[in-house]
N, C-alpha and C positions, 0 to 999 in steps of 0.2 A: 282695588275692589275687595271687599271682605268676603271670605268664603262662608256660605250659609252654615249655620250651626249644625244642621242635620247631616251635612257632609262629614264633618268631624266625628259625629257620633257613629255614622255608618262605618267610618274607617276603624273606629275602636272595635265595633262588632266584628268586622272583617278580620282584624288582627287577632282577636280572641279565637275565632274559629280556625284560622290558619295555624295559630300556635298549637292548638290542641292536636291538629292533624300532623304537624311536624313532630310533636312528641311521640305520637303513635307510629308514624310511617316515615320519619325523617330519612333513614338510610335509603329507602326506595325512591324518595323524592329527589335525592341528589345523585342517584344512579349507582350507589355502592351495592345495593341489594335489589331484588326483584320481588314485588308484592304478589307473589304466587307461592303456593306450597310445593315448589319443585322437588322438594325432598321426597314427595310421594311417588315420583317417577322411579325411585329406587326400591319401592316395594317389590317383594319377590314376584318374579314373572310379569312385572308391569312393563318397564321400558328400558331403564338403564342396565347395561351389562353388569353382572354381579362380580365386579372386581373387589379385592379386599377392602378398598376404601368405601365402596358403596355398601358392602355387607355391614360395615361398622356404623353406617349412618342410620340414625333413628328418626323416622318422620315425626314431626311435631303433632300433627292432628290428622289421622286417617279419614275422618269424616269429610274432609274438604276435597276429596278426589275429583269431584266434578269440575273444579276450577282448572285442573291441568289435564284431565282425561277428556273433557267435553268442551268447555267454553273457550279455552285458549286456542285449540285447533280450529274451532268455529270462527274465532276472530281472525285468525290467519287466512282462512278460506275467504271470509268476507273482504279482507284487505285485497286479496288477489282479484276478486270479482270487481270491486270498486276501481282498482287500478286499471282493469281491462275495460272500464266504461260500462259495466253491467251491474244490475242489482243482484245480490245473492238470493236468488229465488229457488234454486234446486241444487242440492248437493249430490254428486255422483259417488261420494266416498263412503257412504254407509247405507245399509238397508237395500242394497241394489238400487240406490237412488231414492231420494225422498225430498219433499218440500222443506225449505229452510225455515225453522222456527226461531232462529236467532233474531232478536228484535232489531231488524235492520233500519228502522226509522227512529230508533231511540237516539236522542241527542248525546247521551253518554256513550253509547256504542259507536256512534259516528265519530265522536272525538277519539275513541280508542283506535279507530281505523285511520287516523291521520298519520300514524307512524307504525311501522312494523315492530319497532323495538318495544319490549315489554315495560320499559320505563314509563310509557304513556299511561299505564294502568294506575300508577300511584297518583299521577296528576289528574286523572279522571276522578279518582276517589276524592281528591281535594276539591275539585269543582262540585261534585255531588254534595259534599259536606257544606260548602258555602251556600249552595242553593237551599238545602234543608235548613241550615242554621239561620240564614238571613230571612227566609220565609217565616220561620218561627218568631224571630225578633219583630218583624212587621206585624204579625198577628197579635203578639202579646202587647205591643204598643198601641195598635189601632183598634183592635176589637176589645181586648181586656182593659185598655187604657191604664196600664201600669207605668211606673216611672222608668227612666232610661236604664239604670243599673239593674233593677230586677229583671227587666226584659233581656238585657244584654247577657247577664249571667245564665239565665235559662236557655237562651239561644246558643250559648257556647256549649252547654251541656247536651243539647238535643242530638247533634251528630254522633255523640259517643254513647247513646243509650243502647240497650241490649239488642234490639232488632237490627240496627245498622251494624253493630259489631259482629254479631253472630253470622250475618249474611253478607259481610263485606266481600265485594268482588262478584257476587252472584247477581243475576238480573232480578232475583227475588225481591230485593229491597228497592230497586230503582223507582217503581211507582210511588213509594212512600215518601221519597224526597220531595214530591210536589204536594204532599198532604196539607201543610200549613198554607200554601198559596191557594189551594182549592178552598179551604175554609175561609180565607180572607176574601176571595172573590164571591163566595156565597153570602158572607156578611154584607159586603158592599151592595150586592144585588137586592138583598132583602130590605136593607135600610135605604136603598136608593141614594146612597151617599156619593156614588160615582156612576155617571151614565155609561161608562165603558166597563163596569164591573162584570156584567153578564157576558160581554164579548170576551173578557179575560177568562171567565168561567169556561167558555167554549174551548179556548186555546189550551187551558190547563187540563181540562178533561181529556182532550186529544192527547196531550203529553203523558198523562197518567196511563192511558190505554196502550200507547206504543212504546213506553220506556222500558218495559221489562216483562216479568211474569204476568200473564193476562189475568189469572185468577186473583193475584194480589191486587192488580189494578181494579178488578171488580169489587174487592173488599174495601179498597180506598174509597171508591164511589159510594159503596153502601154506607160506610161510616159518615161520609160527607152528606148523604141523604138524611141521616138522622140529625145531623147538625142543622141542615136547612129546615127540617120540620120543627126543631126546637126554636130556631130563630124566628120563624114565622109565627109560632105560637106565642113567643115572648114579646115580639114587637106589635103584633096585630091581634091581641087577645079579644076574642068575640067579634072580630071584624073580618074573618076569613073570606066571606062572600060579598064584601063591599068593594067598591071600586078601588079604594086605597090599598087593599091587599091583593086584588086580582092582578094588578100590573107586575108586582115582583114575582108572583107565582108564575105568571106567563113568561117573564124574563128568565127565571130559573129553568123552566121546562125547555124553552127555546135554546138557552145556553147549553144545557146538557145534550139536547138533541143534535145541535150543530157540532158539539165536541165529538159525539159518536160518529157523525158523518165524516169529520176530518180524519178519524182513525180507520175508516173502512178499508183503505188499501192494505192495511196490515191485518185488520180484524177478519175480513171475509175469507181470505185464503187460509188463515190459521184455523178459523172455526170449521171450514170445509175439510181441512186435513184432520183436525181433531175428531170430527164425526166418524172418521174411518179408523180411529185408534183403539187398540185393545185396552189401553189404560182408561180411556174415557168410557168405553163400554162397561168396564167393571165399576167405575164410579157411578155411572148412570143406573146400574143394577143395584146400587146400595153398598158396594164394597167400600170399606174405610181403611185407608193406609195408615192413618194416625187417629185412632179412636180416642174418645175422651178419657181422661185419667181419673179425675175426682179431686177431693179436697187435699190430697197429698201434693197436688201441683201448686197450691196457694203459697206456701213458704218460699218457693223459688222466685216469686215476684220481688222479694226483698233479699233473699239469700240465693242467688242464682247458681252457686256452686255447691249447695248443700248435699246434692246427690252425686257430686263428682263431675268431671269433664271427660272429654274424649282425647285430651292432650296427653302426650307422653309424660309419664310420671304420675298420672292420675288414672282413674277408671270410673266409668259411669255405672252406678249401682242398678238403676232400672234399664230396661231395653230401649226406652225412649231416647231418641237423639236430642241432645241439649238444644241444638238450633231450632228444633221443632217443638220445644216445650214452652211452658209459661215463663221460663227464665228470660226469654226474649223481650219480656215487658219491663225489664229492669231499668230503672231511672235513678238508682242510687238509694241506699238505705236512709241516709239523712234527708234526702229530698222527699222520699215517700212517707216516712214515719215522723218527721219533725217539721219540715218547712211546709209541705203541702197541706197538712191539717190546719195551719194558721190561716189559710184562705178563707175559712169560715168566720174569721174575725172581721172580714170586710163585708159590710151589709150590702154594698152596691154590687157585689159579685155573687150574692146568694143564688140567683137563678142559674148563672153559668156554672157554679159549683155543683148544683144539682145535676145539670147535664153531664159534667165531667164524671160524676160518680156513676150515673147510669151508663155512660160510655165504657167506663172501666168494667162495670158488671157485664155488659154485653161482650166486650172484647175478650174477657177472660172466661166467659161462660162455657165455651166448648171445652177448654182445658179442665175446668172445674166440674164438668159434667152436670151443669145446672138443669134440673128437670124442666120440661116445657121449652126452654130456650134451645136445648140440644135437639129436641124433636122438631122445632121450627127450622133449624139449620139443616135438618136432614130432608127437607122438602125437595121435590124435583127442581132442578136448576141451582138451588143453593147448595145441594150436595155435591156439585162439581168443584167446589172450592175447598181448600185446606183451611178449615176454620181455626185450627190451632195458631195460624199466623195472624189472626185478628188482633193479637196482643200488641201489634204496633200502635194501635189506637190508644191502648191503656197507658203506654209510656208517654205519649203526647199529652194525654189528659192529666197525668200526674205532674208533668212539667208545667202545664197550664196553671194548675193549682199552686205549684211551687213558685211561679212568677208572682201570683197574687199574694201568696204568703210572704214572700220577700218584700213586696210592696207594702203590705200591712205593717211589717216590722220597720221598714224605712220611714213610714209616715207616723209611726208611734201610735197606731190604733189597736194594737194587740193588748187586750185586757184579760185578766185572769178569768177563765171560764170553768164551769164545773166539769165539762167534758174533757178537760186537759188530762185527767187521770187515765183516760182510755189509751191514747198513744203512749203515754208515759209507762203505763203498765205493760203494754205490748213490747216496747223496747226493753224494759227491764226483764221481762220473761225471755225474750230472744237473747239478751246478754247472758243470762244464767244458763240458758240451754246451750249456747255456743261454747261457753266455758266448759260445761259438762261434757259436750261432745268432743272437745279438743283433748280431753283426758280419757274418756270412755268412747271409743270409736264405735260407729254403728256396724251391725252385721250387714253384709258379709265381710266388711273391711277388717273388723277386729280380729277374728280368728279363722273364719272360713277360707279367706284368700290364702293364708299361709298353709292351712291344712290341705287345700286342693293342690297347691303347687308342690307340696311335699310328697303327695301321692302321684306326682307327674301328670296331674290333670290341670291344664291351664284354666285360669279364671279370667274371663274376658280376654284381653290381650296380654295378661301377666303370666309369664312362664317360669320365672325363677324366684327364689326366695329373696334375692336382692331387689328384684322388681317389686315384690309384694311389700317389702319394708319401705321402699321408696313411695309406694302408693299410700301406705299408712302414714308416713311422714307428711305427705302432701295434705292429707285430710286434716291432720293435726294443725298444720300451718293455716290451712284455709279456714277452719273453724275459729282459730285464734284471731286471725285477721278480721273475720266477720264480727267477733266479739268486740274488737277495738272500735269498729264503725258503729256498732250498736251502743257502745259506751259513750261515744261522742254525741250521738243523738239523745241518749238518756240524760247526759249532763246538760245538753241544750235545754231540755224541758225543765230540769231543776233550776237552771239560771232564769228561765222564763217565769217560773213560779215566784222567784225572788224579785226579779226586775223585769217589768213588762216593756219598758222603753229601752231600746238598745242604741248606742251611739253608732255613727256611720262606720267607724273603724271596725266595730264588732261585726256589723253586717258584712263588711268586706271580707273579714276573716271567714265568716260563715260561707260566703260565696266561694272562697278558695277551697273550703272543705267539700262543698258540693262538687266542684270540678275535680278535686283530688280523688274523691270517691270513684267517679266514673273513669278517670285516667288509670287508677289502680286496677279497676275491673277490666278495662279494655286493653291495657298494654300487654303485648306479646300474644294476643289471641289470634292475630292474623300473621301467619309465618311470612318472613322475608328471607329469601334464599340467595345463595351465590349465583350470579349470572351464568357461571360455567355449567350449571345444571340445566340450563334452558334448552331442552330437546337437542342434545348433541347428536350428530349423524350416526346412524347405525349401519355399518358396512353391508350386512346381509340385506337390509331393506333397500339400500341403494342398488344392490345387484338385482333384486327383484324388479325394481323400477326400470332398469335398463334391459330386462329380459322380455320374453314374449308376453303380450298382454293377458291378463286374467285376474280374477278376484282372489283375495287372500282370506284366510281365517286362522286365528290363533288357537292352538290346542292348550287350554288352561294357561294362556299367557296373552300378552299384548292386547289389553282390553280395547273394545271397539272405539274407533275414531283416532287412536294414536297413530295408526299406520298412515293416516291422512297427512301427517307431517312430512312424509316422503312421497306424497302423491299416489299412494296405493289405495285401491278400492276394496273395502271390507264388506262382506255380505252381512255382517252383524251391524249393530248400531245402538244408539242411545240418544233419544231426543225428548223424553217425557211423554211421548204419544204412542210410540210403538205401533206401526201400521198393522192392523189386525190380521189381514189376509197373509201377509208375509210371516207374521208370528205363528199363524196356524201351520204353515208348511215347515217353518224352521223347527218348531217343537217336535215335528215328526222325525227329525233327523238328529235329535239330541241324545247325548250319552247320559246314562244314569248319574254320572258324576257332575253333570252340568248344574250350576247353581240355580235355584228356584227363587228368583227375585221378581216380584210382581210389577215393580215400577221401572225395571231395567232388564227386560226379559232376555236380551241377547248381548249385554255388555260383556259378560264373562262366559258366554255360551260355549259349550264344549260339544263338538260333533261326534257322532259315531264314526269310528275309523277302524280300518283293517290295514295292517302293514303288508306290503308285497315285496319281500326282500329280492334284490338288495337295494333298490332305488325307487320304489313306488309305494303309493298308498291308495286305498279304495275308500270312497265316500258314498253317501247316499245318492241315488239317482237324482234326487231333488237338487243337491248341491252341484252335481254334474251339470244339470240344466242351468243353474245359476252361474256357471262359469267359474267355480272355485278351483283354481289351478294350483295354488300354493298353500301348503299347510305349514304354519310356523310353530316351532317347538323351542323350548328353553331347557338348559341344563345339559347333562351328559348325553351324547349320541348313543342310541341303542347299538349294541355290538354288531348286529347283523345287517345294519342299514348304512347306506352310503348317501348322505344328503346331497342335494343339488347345490346348495349354498351353505356355507358354515363360517362363523366368525364369533369370537368371544364365547358367550354361552347361548348364542342363537344357532339354530340349524333348520333347514327348510327341505321339505319333501314335496315331490311333484305328484299331482293327481292327473295322470295322462288321459283319463276318461272325461275330463272337463270339456264341455262344448264351448265354442266361441260365443261371445255375447249375441251375435246375430247368426241364425242358422235356419235351415229349412227342415221341417218335419215331413217324413214320407207320407203321413196320413193324418187327417183331421177327423176327430170324432166329437159329436155334439153331446154334451152332458148338461142338462138344465138344473140339476140338483147340486147345490154346493157341497153338501156332505158326501154325496157319491163321488163328485169330482175330487175332493180332498182324499178320499179313500183310494181312488185309482192312482193318483200320483204318489201316494205314500207307499204303494206296494213295492216290494223289492224287485218285481219284474217290470216296473215302469221304465220305459226306454224313451227319453225325450227326442231321440233321433227318429224313432219309428212312428211315434204318435204324439199328437198335440190335442188336448181337450179344450173345446171352446163352448161357450154358453149360449150361442145362437146358431141356427142351421146355416151351413155353408155348402156350396155346390162345387166340390173339388174331386179330381180323379182319385182312384184308390192308391195310386203311387205318384207322388209329386216329386219332381226333380228340379234342381236348381242350386244356386249358390248366392250368398249375400256376404258383403264385407263392409265394415265401417270404414269410411274414407276420411271423415273429418268429424270433429265434435267439439263443442263447448258444453258447459253444464246444462244449458237450456236448449241445446240444439244438437241432434245427432243425424248425420247424413250417411246413407247406405248406398252402395252400388250393388244392384241386384241383376243377376242373369238367370232367367227362368226358362227351362225347356218345356215345362207344362205349367198350367196355373197352380199356384201353391200358396201356402201360408208362411210368410216371413215372420219368424219369432225374434223379438228383441228381449233378451232376458233382463230387462229393467222393470222396476215396479210399475204396475199399471196405476194410473192416476187420471182423473177426469180432466185435469188441466192440460194434458198432452193432446196435440193434434198431429195428424199425419198428412203428408202431401206426397202424392205419387206423380212424378213428373210435373210438379207444380200444381196439381189438382188435389183438392181435399179428398181424403179417403178415410173411411171409418176405421177406428182402432178396436180390435176385439180383445177381451180379457181372456188370456190363454193360460192353461195349466194353473188356474185358480188365482194367480197373482201377477203375471207378467203380460207383456203387450204382443200383439200380432196384427198383421195387415195382409189381406188377400191381394196377391199380385198376379197379373195375367202373364202369359208367355212373352219372352223377349227381354231386352235390356231396359232397365229403368233406374231412376234415381228416387229413392225413398227417403223422405226427410221427416224427422220427428221434431216438433217445436213445442216447448213448454209455454203455453199461452192461456193461463187460467182466466176464464171469464169473470171469476169472482174478483180478481185483481183489477181488471178493466172496469167492472161495475164500481169497485171501490174508488177508482180514480174519478169517475163521473160524480159519484156521491160526494167525494171530498171537494171537487170543484164546485158543486152546488152549494156546499156549506161555505166555501170561501166567498162565493157571490153573495150569499145571504148576509154573511158577516160584514162584507164590504159595503153592501147597501145599508145595513144597520148602522155602521159607523158613519156613513154619509148622511143619513137622516139625523143623527145626533149632532154632527157638525152644522148641518143646515139649520136645525132647530135653535142651536146656540147662537149662530150668527144672526138669525132673524130676531131672537130675543134681544141681542145687543143693539141691533139697528133700531128696533122699536122703542128701546129705552133711551137712545141717544137724543132724539128731539125733545123728549120730556126733560132731560137733564139740562139741555141748552136753554129751554124756556124758563126753567126754575132759576138758572144762573142769571138770565136777563132780568 
């Protein structure tokens, strides 16, 4: 039996995608390295003890700290929860407890949880690249109807474009992997080419929403909505309100609607938590973490490193992070300025080329600060997204035109056009400019960097003259390399002026240049590190874990969530939401030296502290209330202090005033005004043992007596044994959240918000069992809505099958009679 031809072609596409990933991440795929920037754990005061070997180690890219400070500890926590038979819904290890924002339903994240070993990270990256690349191939073949080789070459390029490379390993890019599949499903629904296309649209929409960063998922759907509108306009011109057009419009609407319903078990709890976040409050009020840049962002689309990088040996000239810049739109110099413009030589692709250009304009509009468009994106709702990340759509649009341009060359339909001089001139200008810049470096790299370092004033991360010269050398090489790629594109145009029809071998060489361009750009940008650096055990943290229970806090060290690797609970945290009420009280306890970072308010939080020689420290009463018992320091021990624990360059002091997580306040006072309540608990005279502030009236004696003790717990359930001599308020110093329910001796009991941010329950005299369970109604509602969507889709599929079967049966007698 002969193998269908398309299977062989699919295998070629698959081989090309896998080959590109092995070139980039081969050592990690075979287990020699780990696809994580573990060298960042060696940053001063971060995690690794400052041994001579660690001091000599230079991290490759400090911007990638979230991968090892946040996401890998979150993955390990998720693994522990899955292995215990639970969904990771609530983490007790940061923020005094918080909902889990880790995308627990993402197929990529679920794959990462199949093994605790970090080797799985590289294989997840490979799977993601295959999904993205193969989706691009099918879209180029079926929607653009280009030949096999043009589609294959463009699909090999897609997983190596800027957005995927800059955001490798982050949940940020996970929704974008599904973008080609989403467009393919929309095209099939609009043209009614496949009865199941709209059902596929629902499934892919759900995957987009649950796979990673929710705001990026929204941007993917927004870009797909533009594509749907264009396809409807293109296919049903002037017939939008006729029966022929109404059916696909209804199919699209129902497909997207069911897709949203499928994702509601993830969406509703996340949106509910985000509504309480300090970061979301600032965005809703109009604060912009990454404001538009202007026309200076335009060259980065084709010269992504023209302003430098954050890698060791380079330096970033503007304050803007390269990951968040227009450089993430990079699809290759040759692809953008030579092959993509040739798409206009194909008359049958004129309409889609117009759409691609409009999409590029929209996707880069925020970075370029386009008037009108930026104002539109600042409207309520849209302003909750980071629109600098829209550039993912620009790189796909460029590759779409690249596939068409390659097809035009392949089919010999490229004829000399008068407009050819435009990209030729652009490339010639860039070539000259890159050569000039490789000789005469831009300021401040040319002289200011060396002058600053000579005055003992570090410039960015450069502190020595050798470092300054290294940066200057990097810029020279970078501009020279860019000049080479510009020269290749320029000579391509010169050859095209001379000869319009290219032989197949020449087009193959051109395809190799397209791939080489992106491989050169992508290689080495994602650090791959020695497995020995993967969170080695820290003796001091292990001693704390074996000691009396209590929360920890680092003093200018051990950023939030890293203590989670040893099962320790930090009162700080970082999850991109920052629960607002907890942030309000934490900021009241901060030291003036505490970093002011709007999007990670407590990751490197430094508390106010007083030393009590020889073996104690005093913290704010708020941190006493939160049960912060251990304060962790790095470096030399102060001469007058005797640490409770000490090893390597870690040492720990005890806060003996810290309360247990569960305690009874002697008196409860009602305060209905939030600001007044915040001022009361911020007072140095605040004593959480003596008084608890509640937001609704309670009928309790002036002096409450009793005790409470945690007897068992898992992340989503905490059980207390309570002995009360009088009625009283049992306070659990965990973050108040509407998803928690309380059960007193098995009966539902109301939870009060106490001391502005934590939980409390009124308990009568006597012995009782008090249980807190995390049971968010939003998650339950999401399950019901997701089930409803599954029923709708199953019924929809059943109707399609029944209709097809009926059509076949009705046509069978007619065929028999005709044969007779």
